[in-house]
C-alpha positions as CSV (number, residue, x, y, z in Angstrom):
1,M,-179.3,-101.4,-157.8
2,K,-177.3,-99.7,-160.6
3,K,-177.1,-96.4,-158.7
4,L,-175.4,-98.0,-155.6
5,I,-173.1,-99.8,-157.9
6,L,-172.3,-96.5,-160.2
7,I,-171.6,-94.6,-156.6
8,A,-169.3,-96.7,-155.6
9,L,-167.6,-97.1,-159.5
10,I,-167.3,-93.1,-159.0
11,I,-165.9,-92.9,-155.3
12,C,-163.3,-95.8,-156.6
13,A,-162.5,-93.6,-159.5
14,L,-161.8,-90.6,-157.3
15,A,-160.0,-92.0,-154.3
16,P,-156.2,-90.6,-154.1
17,I,-154.3,-93.9,-155.3
18,K,-151.3,-94.4,-156.8
19,R,-150.1,-95.1,-160.8
20,T,-151.1,-94.2,-163.9
21,A,-152.6,-96.2,-167.6
22,A,-151.1,-98.9,-168.6
23,S,-152.1,-99.1,-172.0
24,S,-150.4,-96.3,-173.5
25,L,-147.9,-95.2,-171.0
26,N,-144.3,-93.7,-171.3
27,S,-142.7,-93.6,-167.9
28,A,-141.9,-89.6,-167.2
29,S,-138.5,-90.9,-166.5
30,D,-137.7,-91.6,-169.4
31,D,-135.4,-89.1,-171.1
32,S,-135.1,-90.2,-174.7
33,L,-137.3,-89.7,-178.1
34,S,-139.7,-92.7,-178.7
35,F,-141.7,-93.6,-181.4
36,S,-144.1,-96.5,-181.8
37,L,-146.3,-97.7,-184.8
38,N,-148.9,-100.4,-184.8
39,A,-152.1,-101.0,-186.3
40,D,-155.0,-104.1,-184.9
41,L,-157.5,-105.5,-187.3
42,V,-160.6,-106.2,-185.1
43,S,-163.2,-108.0,-186.0
44,R,-166.3,-105.1,-184.3
45,Y,-165.5,-101.8,-183.2
46,L,-166.4,-101.6,-180.0
47,W,-165.3,-98.7,-177.2
48,R,-166.7,-98.3,-173.7
49,G,-169.8,-100.1,-174.5
50,L,-170.9,-98.4,-177.4
51,L,-171.2,-100.1,-180.9
52,Y,-169.6,-98.2,-183.7
53,S,-169.0,-100.2,-186.1
54,P,-170.6,-103.6,-186.7
55,N,-168.3,-104.5,-189.2
56,P,-164.2,-105.9,-188.7
57,N,-162.3,-102.3,-189.1
58,I,-158.6,-101.9,-189.2
59,Q,-157.3,-99.6,-187.0
60,P,-153.7,-98.3,-186.7
61,Y,-152.1,-95.7,-184.0
62,A,-148.9,-94.0,-184.1
63,S,-147.3,-91.9,-181.0
64,I,-143.4,-89.7,-180.1
65,S,-143.1,-89.8,-176.6
66,Y,-140.2,-87.5,-174.2
67,K,-140.1,-87.1,-170.7
68,G,-144.0,-88.3,-170.1
69,L,-145.0,-86.1,-172.6
70,T,-146.8,-88.1,-175.7
71,F,-148.4,-87.1,-179.0
72,G,-150.4,-89.6,-180.9
73,A,-152.6,-90.2,-183.3
74,W,-155.3,-93.1,-183.8
75,A,-157.7,-93.9,-186.6
76,S,-160.4,-97.1,-187.2
77,Y,-161.4,-97.6,-190.6
78,G,-164.5,-100.0,-191.4
79,I,-163.9,-102.7,-194.1
80,S,-167.1,-103.4,-195.6
81,I,-169.4,-100.6,-194.6
82,P,-167.9,-97.4,-194.9
83,Y,-166.8,-96.0,-191.4
84,A,-163.8,-93.4,-190.4
85,E,-162.7,-92.1,-187.4
86,T,-159.1,-89.9,-186.7
87,D,-158.2,-89.5,-183.5
88,L,-155.6,-87.6,-182.0
89,Y,-154.3,-87.4,-178.4
90,L,-152.2,-85.4,-176.1
91,S,-150.7,-86.7,-172.8
92,Y,-148.4,-86.1,-169.5
93,S,-147.5,-89.1,-167.4
94,L,-146.6,-87.5,-163.9
95,G,-145.7,-90.7,-161.4
96,Q,-148.5,-93.3,-161.3
97,F,-151.0,-90.6,-163.0
98,T,-151.5,-89.5,-167.0
99,L,-153.4,-86.3,-167.6
100,S,-154.9,-86.6,-171.3
101,V,-157.0,-84.6,-173.7
102,N,-158.3,-86.5,-176.9
103,D,-160.1,-85.3,-180.2
104,Y,-161.8,-87.4,-181.7
105,Y,-163.6,-86.7,-184.9
106,V,-165.9,-89.6,-186.5
107,F,-167.0,-89.4,-190.5
108,S,-167.8,-91.5,-193.1
109,D,-165.1,-91.8,-195.6
110,D,-167.9,-92.7,-198.4
111,S,-168.3,-88.8,-199.0
112,L,-164.6,-87.4,-199.0
113,A,-166.7,-84.1,-200.4
114,N,-168.0,-83.5,-196.9
115,Y,-165.1,-84.2,-195.0
116,N,-164.8,-80.9,-193.6
117,Y,-161.6,-81.8,-190.9
118,F,-161.6,-77.8,-190.4
119,N,-165.2,-77.1,-189.1
120,I,-165.1,-76.1,-185.7
121,K,-168.6,-74.4,-185.2
122,K,-170.3,-75.2,-182.6
123,S,-173.1,-76.6,-184.4
124,E,-171.8,-77.9,-187.4
125,T,-168.5,-79.5,-186.1
126,L,-168.1,-83.6,-185.8
127,H,-165.0,-83.2,-183.6
128,S,-165.6,-84.7,-180.0
129,L,-162.9,-83.2,-177.1
130,E,-162.2,-85.1,-174.3
131,G,-160.3,-84.5,-171.0
132,S,-159.2,-87.7,-168.7
133,I,-157.1,-88.5,-166.0
134,T,-156.3,-92.4,-165.4
135,Y,-154.1,-93.9,-162.3
136,N,-152.3,-97.5,-162.8
137,G,-151.7,-99.3,-159.3
138,P,-148.5,-100.8,-158.1
139,E,-148.2,-104.6,-159.5
140,S,-149.3,-106.0,-156.2
141,F,-152.7,-104.0,-156.9
142,P,-152.3,-103.9,-160.6
143,I,-155.8,-101.6,-160.9
144,S,-156.3,-99.0,-162.9
145,L,-159.2,-96.2,-162.3
146,T,-160.1,-93.8,-165.4
147,A,-162.1,-90.6,-165.4
148,A,-162.8,-88.8,-168.8
149,T,-165.9,-86.0,-170.0
150,F,-166.0,-84.5,-173.7
151,F,-165.8,-80.9,-173.0
152,A,-166.5,-79.1,-176.2
153,G,-167.4,-79.9,-179.7
154,S,-170.1,-82.5,-180.1
155,D,-171.6,-83.1,-177.4
156,D,-175.1,-82.8,-177.9
157,Y,-177.2,-85.5,-176.7
158,D,-180.3,-83.7,-175.6
159,G,-181.2,-81.7,-178.6
160,D,-180.4,-78.2,-176.6
161,G,-177.8,-76.8,-178.2
162,K,-175.6,-76.9,-175.1
163,N,-172.5,-80.2,-174.1
164,D,-173.9,-82.8,-172.4
165,Y,-170.3,-83.2,-170.9
166,S,-170.4,-86.7,-171.4
167,T,-168.2,-88.7,-168.4
168,Y,-167.4,-91.9,-168.1
169,F,-165.6,-93.8,-165.4
170,E,-164.0,-97.1,-165.3
171,V,-162.4,-99.2,-162.5
172,A,-160.2,-102.1,-163.7
173,Y,-157.9,-104.9,-162.7
174,K,-155.5,-107.2,-164.1
175,T,-154.5,-110.4,-163.0
176,N,-153.0,-113.6,-164.9
177,V,-154.3,-116.8,-165.4
178,S,-152.8,-120.0,-167.2
179,G,-150.3,-117.2,-168.6
180,I,-152.9,-115.2,-170.3
181,P,-152.8,-111.9,-169.4
182,L,-156.4,-110.6,-168.2
183,K,-157.9,-107.2,-167.6
184,M,-161.8,-107.0,-165.8
185,F,-163.5,-103.7,-166.3
186,V,-166.7,-102.3,-164.9
187,G,-167.3,-98.6,-166.5
188,G,-170.8,-96.5,-166.7
189,T,-171.6,-92.6,-166.5
190,P,-173.5,-90.2,-163.9
191,Q,-175.3,-89.1,-166.2
192,R,-177.3,-88.3,-169.6
193,G,-175.1,-87.5,-172.2
194,L,-173.5,-89.9,-175.0
195,Y,-173.6,-93.3,-173.0
196,S,-177.0,-93.6,-171.3
197,D,-179.9,-91.2,-171.3
198,N,-179.7,-91.9,-167.4
199,A,-177.1,-92.5,-164.6
200,N,-176.6,-96.0,-165.9
201,I,-173.2,-99.1,-166.1
202,V,-172.9,-99.7,-169.6
203,N,-169.6,-101.1,-170.1
204,I,-168.9,-104.8,-168.0
205,G,-166.7,-107.6,-169.4
206,F,-162.9,-108.2,-169.7
207,N,-160.5,-108.7,-172.1
208,A,-157.7,-111.6,-172.8
209,T,-154.4,-111.0,-174.7
210,K,-152.4,-114.0,-176.5
211,S,-149.3,-114.3,-178.6
212,L,-150.5,-117.5,-181.3
213,K,-147.1,-119.2,-182.4
214,V,-146.8,-119.5,-185.9
215,S,-143.0,-120.5,-186.0
216,N,-140.3,-120.7,-184.2
217,S,-139.5,-117.4,-184.9
218,F,-142.9,-115.9,-185.6
219,E,-146.3,-114.9,-183.3
220,I,-149.3,-112.8,-184.2
221,P,-150.5,-111.0,-181.0
222,V,-154.4,-111.8,-180.7
223,S,-156.8,-110.4,-178.3
224,A,-160.9,-111.2,-177.1
225,T,-162.8,-109.2,-175.5
226,L,-166.1,-110.1,-174.0
227,A,-168.2,-106.9,-172.8
228,V,-171.9,-106.2,-171.5
229,N,-173.6,-102.8,-171.8
230,P,-176.3,-103.7,-169.3
231,N,-177.9,-100.0,-169.9
232,S,-178.5,-101.2,-173.6
233,Q,-179.0,-104.9,-173.0
234,T,-176.5,-105.9,-175.4
235,M,-173.1,-108.2,-175.3
236,F,-170.3,-108.0,-177.6
237,F,-167.2,-110.4,-178.3
238,V,-164.8,-109.2,-180.0
239,F,-161.2,-110.6,-181.4
240,G,-158.6,-108.8,-182.7
241,I,-155.0,-109.5,-184.0
242,T,-151.9,-107.1,-183.6
243,F,-149.3,-106.3,-186.3
């Protein structure tokens, strides 16, 4: 049953539909230079159904954009238990699609002497390079489709010395319930790699966002994500605050 759902998911993700990922997109028709800077505080760090840090993390991010081209940085740092991740990305928005190249770098910051950020040797590097394409549908049908594959760096999970080309597909749909934006998602992998030992659904859930009113002139954006990983038989409920 899981494989049938996964096949349908992959077909949807590869279908020629219309628009780009909404979360970090800039319109290709915008000719002005723009810069953004924010940070999130999350109760734990969860990504694509995988728990990377079980403790609260601070996650700063910044980007600069011009004519649909965006260069950005994102990071996650554990507050009580050492965890450090620093990611860079370059993306280009074309119509309703966004193409991205992501460089993920994960290293525990309890030993900065061994940080070695510029070590790119295949058998030693902690960099993982991923290419992705995302589509967002129109407001009348706000679906988003994502396909992402690691193509270089630290992506050898079977120990054979070769890249596993770990791949992730996701279908998401946005709606509004009682004035609260809600995003429902299903994600899976077609093969052995980072996400699973075989083809599997690894990420099912929803995310809700809301602004909590502190005073007449001050609100705090908050979010909550409930996610289930059927492959690892785990469930997570994560709370976040945006500054």
